[in-house]
MARBANU-165615 format. One record per residue: residue number from 1; x, y, z of N, C-alpha, C in turn. Coordinates in steps of 0.05 Angstrom, whole numbers, always signed. Example, Ala and Ser with C-alpha at 12.3 -4.5 7.8 and 13.67 -1.06 7.14 Angstrom:
pt num = 1	nX = +264	nY = -114	nZ = +156	caX = +246	caY = -90	caZ = +156	cX = +264	cY = -66	cZ = +156;
pt num = 2	nX = +257	nY = -45	nZ = +142	caX = +273	caY = -21	caZ = +143	cX = +258	cY = +1	cZ = +157;
This chain:
pt num = 1	nX = +1132	nY = -1662	nZ = -33	caX = +1122	caY = -1683	caZ = -16	cX = +1126	cY = -1710	cZ = -30;
pt num = 2	nX = +1141	nY = -1727	nZ = -16	caX = +1148	caY = -1753	caZ = -27	cX = +1131	cY = -1775	cZ = -14;
pt num = 3	nX = +1117	nY = -1792	nZ = -30	caX = +1101	caY = -1813	caZ = -20	cX = +1117	cY = -1839	cZ = -23;
pt num = 4	nX = +1117	nY = -1855	nZ = -1	caX = +1132	caY = -1880	caZ = -2	cX = +1119	cY = -1899	cZ = -22;
pt num = 5	nX = +1135	nY = -1918	nZ = -31	caX = +1127	caY = -1937	caZ = -51	cX = +1103	cY = -1954	cZ = -42;
pt num = 6	nX = +1102	nY = -1962	nZ = -17	caX = +1080	caY = -1977	caZ = -6	cX = +1054	cY = -1963	cZ = -8;
pt num = 7	nX = +1054	nY = -1936	nZ = -3	caX = +1030	caY = -1920	caZ = -5	cX = +1022	cY = -1916	cZ = -34;
pt num = 8	nX = +1042	nY = -1914	nZ = -52	caX = +1036	caY = -1911	caZ = -80	cX = +1022	cY = -1936	cZ = -91;
pt num = 9	nX = +1031	nY = -1959	nZ = -83	caX = +1019	caY = -1984	caZ = -91	cX = +990	cY = -1986	cZ = -80;
pt num = 10	nX = +987	nY = -1978	nZ = -55	caX = +961	caY = -1979	caZ = -42	cX = +941	cY = -1961	cZ = -57;
pt num = 11	nX = +950	nY = -1936	nZ = -63	caX = +933	caY = -1918	caZ = -77	cX = +926	cY = -1927	cZ = -106;
pt num = 12	nX = +945	nY = -1940	nZ = -119	caX = +941	caY = -1950	caZ = -146	cX = +920	cY = -1973	cZ = -145;
pt num = 13	nX = +922	nY = -1991	nZ = -125	caX = +903	caY = -2012	caZ = -122	cX = +875	cY = -2001	cZ = -116;
pt num = 14	nX = +874	nY = -1981	nZ = -99	caX = +849	caY = -1969	caZ = -92	cX = +836	cY = -1956	cZ = -117;
pt num = 15	nX = +852	nY = -1943	nZ = -133	caX = +842	caY = -1931	caZ = -157	cX = +831	cY = -1952	cZ = -177;
pt num = 16	nX = +846	nY = -1974	nZ = -180	caX = +838	caY = -1995	caZ = -198	cX = +812	cY = -2008	cZ = -188;
pt num = 17	nX = +809	nY = -2012	nZ = -162	caX = +785	caY = -2023	caZ = -151	cX = +761	cY = -2005	cZ = -155;
pt num = 18	nX = +766	nY = -1979	nZ = -153	caX = +745	caY = -1959	caZ = -158	cX = +735	cY = -1960	cZ = -187;
pt num = 19	nX = +754	nY = -1962	nZ = -205	caX = +747	caY = -1963	caZ = -234	cX = +732	cY = -1989	cZ = -239;
pt num = 20	nX = +742	nY = -2011	nZ = -228	caX = +728	caY = -2037	caZ = -232	cX = +700	cY = -2036	cZ = -221;
pt num = 21	nX = +696	nY = -2024	nZ = -198	caX = +669	caY = -2021	caZ = -186	cX = +651	cY = -2004	cZ = -203;
pt num = 22	nX = +662	nY = -1983	nZ = -214	caX = +646	caY = -1966	caZ = -231	cX = +635	cY = -1981	cZ = -256;
pt num = 23	nX = +653	nY = -1996	nZ = -269	caX = +644	caY = -2010	caZ = -293	cX = +626	cY = -2034	cZ = -286;
pt num = 24	nX = +630	nY = -2046	nZ = -263	caX = +613	caY = -2068	caZ = -254	cX = +585	cY = -2057	cZ = -249;
pt num = 25	nX = +582	nY = -2034	nZ = -236	caX = +556	caY = -2022	caZ = -231	cX = +542	cY = -2014	cZ = -257;
pt num = 26	nX = +557	nY = -2004	nZ = -276	caX = +545	caY = -1997	caZ = -302	cX = +535	cY = -2021	cZ = -317;
pt num = 27	nX = +550	nY = -2043	nZ = -315	caX = +543	caY = -2067	caZ = -329	cX = +518	cY = -2080	cZ = -316;
pt num = 28	nX = +515	nY = -2078	nZ = -290	caX = +491	caY = -2090	caZ = -277	cX = +466	cY = -2077	cZ = -288;
pt num = 29	nX = +466	nY = -2051	nZ = -292	caX = +443	caY = -2038	caZ = -303	cX = +437	cY = -2048	cZ = -331;
pt num = 30	nX = +457	nY = -2053	nZ = -347	caX = +453	caY = -2064	caZ = -374	cX = +442	cY = -2092	cZ = -373;
pt num = 31	nX = +453	nY = -2109	nZ = -356	caX = +444	caY = -2137	caZ = -354	cX = +415	cY = -2138	cZ = -345;
pt num = 32	nX = +407	nY = -2121	nZ = -327	caX = +379	caY = -2121	caZ = -317	cX = +360	cY = -2114	cZ = -339;
pt num = 33	nX = +369	nY = -2100	nZ = -360	caX = +351	caY = -2092	caZ = -382	cX = +348	cY = -2114	cZ = -403;
pt num = 34	nX = +365	nY = -2135	nZ = -402	caX = +363	caY = -2156	caZ = -422	cX = +338	cY = -2172	cZ = -418;
pt num = 35	nX = +325	nY = -2181	nZ = -440	caX = +301	caY = -2198	caZ = -437	cX = +310	cY = -2226	cZ = -427;
pt num = 36	nX = +292	nY = -2240	nZ = -414	caX = +299	caY = -2267	caZ = -405	cX = +303	cY = -2286	cZ = -428;
pt num = 37	nX = +320	nY = -2306	nZ = -425	caX = +326	caY = -2325	caZ = -446	cX = +301	cY = -2342	cZ = -450;
pt num = 38	nX = +295	nY = -2349	nZ = -475	caX = +271	caY = -2366	caZ = -480	cX = +276	cY = -2394	cZ = -469;
pt num = 39	nX = +256	nY = -2406	nZ = -458	caX = +258	caY = -2433	caZ = -448	cX = +253	cY = -2452	cZ = -472;
pt num = 40	nX = +268	nY = -2473	nZ = -472	caX = +265	caY = -2493	caZ = -493	cX = +239	cY = -2507	cZ = -489;
pt num = 41	nX = +223	nY = -2506	nZ = -510	caX = +197	caY = -2520	caZ = -509	cX = +197	cY = -2543	cZ = -529;
pt num = 42	nX = +218	nY = -2558	nZ = -529	caX = +221	caY = -2580	caZ = -547	cX = +200	cY = -2602	cZ = -540;
pt num = 43	nX = +185	nY = -2609	nZ = -560	caX = +165	caY = -2630	caZ = -556	cX = +178	cY = -2657	cZ = -559;
pt num = 44	nX = +179	nY = -2673	nZ = -539	caX = +191	caY = -2700	caZ = -540	cX = +169	cY = -2720	cZ = -546;
pt num = 45	nX = +172	nY = -2734	nZ = -569	caX = +151	caY = -2753	caZ = -576	cX = +151	cY = -2777	cZ = -557;
pt num = 46	nX = +128	nY = -2790	nZ = -555	caX = +126	caY = -2814	caZ = -538	cX = +143	cY = -2837	cZ = -550;
pt num = 47	nX = +150	nY = -2856	nZ = -534	caX = +166	caY = -2878	caZ = -543	cX = +149	cY = -2895	cZ = -562;
pt num = 48	nX = +162	nY = -2904	nZ = -584	caX = +148	caY = -2920	caZ = -604	cX = +149	cY = -2950	cZ = -597;
pt num = 49	nX = +132	nY = -2965	nZ = -611	caX = +132	caY = -2994	caZ = -607	cX = +158	cY = -3006	cZ = -617;
pt num = 50	nX = +169	nY = -2995	nZ = -638	caX = +195	caY = -3004	caZ = -648	cX = +217	cY = -3001	cZ = -627;
pt num = 51	nX = +218	nY = -2978	nZ = -614	caX = +238	caY = -2973	caZ = -593	cX = +234	cY = -2991	cZ = -569;
pt num = 52	nX = +208	nY = -2996	nZ = -562	caX = +203	caY = -3014	caZ = -540	cX = +212	cY = -3042	cZ = -546;
pt num = 53	nX = +206	nY = -3052	nZ = -570	caX = +214	caY = -3079	caZ = -576	cX = +245	cY = -3081	cZ = -580;
pt num = 54	nX = +257	nY = -3060	nZ = -591	caX = +286	caY = -3060	caZ = -594	cX = +300	cY = -3058	cZ = -567;
pt num = 55	nX = +288	nY = -3044	nZ = -548	caX = +299	caY = -3043	caZ = -521	cX = +317	cY = -3019	cZ = -516;
pt num = 56	nX = +318	nY = -2999	nZ = -534	caX = +334	caY = -2976	caZ = -530	cX = +327	cY = -2954	cZ = -550;
pt num = 57	nX = +335	nY = -2929	nZ = -545	caX = +334	caY = -2907	caZ = -564	cX = +354	cY = -2886	cZ = -556;
pt num = 58	nX = +364	nY = -2872	nZ = -576	caX = +383	caY = -2850	caZ = -571	cX = +369	cY = -2827	cZ = -558;
pt num = 59	nX = +383	nY = -2814	nZ = -539	caX = +373	caY = -2790	caZ = -527	cX = +390	cY = -2782	cZ = -503;
pt num = 60	nX = +388	nY = -2756	nZ = -496	caX = +403	caY = -2747	caZ = -472	cX = +386	cY = -2753	cZ = -447;
pt num = 61	nX = +398	nY = -2746	nZ = -424	caX = +384	caY = -2750	caZ = -399	cX = +359	cY = -2734	cZ = -398;
pt num = 62	nX = +358	nY = -2711	nZ = -411	caX = +335	caY = -2694	caZ = -411	cX = +315	cY = -2701	cZ = -433;
pt num = 63	nX = +321	nY = -2721	nZ = -450	caX = +304	caY = -2729	caZ = -471	cX = +290	cY = -2755	cZ = -466;
pt num = 64	nX = +285	nY = -2762	nZ = -441	caX = +271	caY = -2787	caZ = -435	cX = +243	cY = -2784	cZ = -446;
pt num = 65	nX = +235	nY = -2803	nZ = -462	caX = +209	caY = -2801	caZ = -476	cX = +187	cY = -2810	cZ = -457;
pt num = 66	nX = +164	nY = -2797	nZ = -459	caX = +140	caY = -2806	caZ = -444	cX = +134	cY = -2835	cZ = -452;
pt num = 67	nX = +128	nY = -2852	nZ = -432	caX = +122	caY = -2880	caZ = -437	cX = +146	cY = -2898	cZ = -434;
pt num = 68	nX = +170	nY = -2886	nZ = -429	caX = +194	caY = -2903	caZ = -425	cX = +190	cY = -2919	cZ = -399;
pt num = 69	nX = +194	nY = -2946	nZ = -400	caX = +191	caY = -2962	caZ = -376	cX = +208	cY = -2951	cZ = -353;
pt num = 70	nX = +198	nY = -2953	nZ = -328	caX = +212	caY = -2943	caZ = -305	cX = +239	cY = -2957	cZ = -300;
pt num = 71	nX = +242	nY = -2981	nZ = -309	caX = +267	caY = -2996	caZ = -303	cX = +289	cY = -2990	cZ = -324;
pt num = 72	nX = +283	nY = -2975	nZ = -345	caX = +303	caY = -2969	caZ = -365	cX = +323	cY = -2950	cZ = -352;
pt num = 73	nX = +348	nY = -2952	nZ = -361	caX = +369	caY = -2935	caZ = -350	cX = +382	cY = -2918	cZ = -372;
pt num = 74	nX = +394	nY = -2897	nZ = -363	caX = +407	caY = -2878	caZ = -382	cX = +437	cY = -2883	cZ = -381;
pt num = 75	nX = +449	nY = -2884	nZ = -405	caX = +478	caY = -2887	caZ = -407	cX = +490	cY = -2863	cZ = -423;
pt num = 76	nX = +508	nY = -2848	nZ = -411	caX = +521	caY = -2826	caZ = -423	cX = +543	cY = -2836	cZ = -441;
pt num = 77	nX = +542	nY = -2829	nZ = -467	caX = +563	caY = -2838	caZ = -486	cX = +566	cY = -2817	cZ = -508;
pt num = 78	nX = +566	nY = -2791	nZ = -501	caX = +568	caY = -2770	caZ = -520	cX = +545	cY = -2770	cZ = -540;
pt num = 79	nX = +551	nY = -2771	nZ = -566	caX = +530	caY = -2771	caZ = -586	cX = +514	cY = -2797	cZ = -587;
pt num = 80	nX = +525	nY = -2818	nZ = -574	caX = +511	caY = -2844	caZ = -573	cX = +497	cY = -2849	cZ = -547;
pt num = 81	nX = +492	nY = -2828	nZ = -531	caX = +478	caY = -2831	caZ = -505	cX = +450	cY = -2843	cZ = -511;
pt num = 82	nX = +441	nY = -2860	nZ = -493	caX = +416	caY = -2874	caZ = -498	cX = +402	cY = -2882	cZ = -472;
pt num = 83	nX = +376	nY = -2887	nZ = -476	caX = +359	caY = -2899	caZ = -455	cX = +356	cY = -2928	cZ = -464;
pt num = 84	nX = +359	nY = -2947	nZ = -445	caX = +357	caY = -2975	caZ = -453	cX = +349	cY = -2993	cZ = -430;
pt num = 85	nX = +342	nY = -3018	nZ = -437	caX = +335	caY = -3038	caZ = -417	cX = +360	cY = -3044	cZ = -401;
pt num = 86	nX = +357	nY = -3051	nZ = -375	caX = +380	caY = -3058	caZ = -359	cX = +393	cY = -3084	cZ = -368;
């Protein structure tokens, strides 16, 4: 019994999808057993008087210090990112 090339390719793809599905299902069970990632509980200190008088401080967008004036803006500059007066 001879199977045409088109059917051979179809069966090969079907086999590969079955194998992929099998390993995906196995991996889902493993991933569900992993503990949740710890949340960062970084304590961000309040803005100091020096930083207020200087008018800026280094920090990322997520590191806005408590007490930072509402009109200060964030500027992305890699390691030099900062919060500063407009």
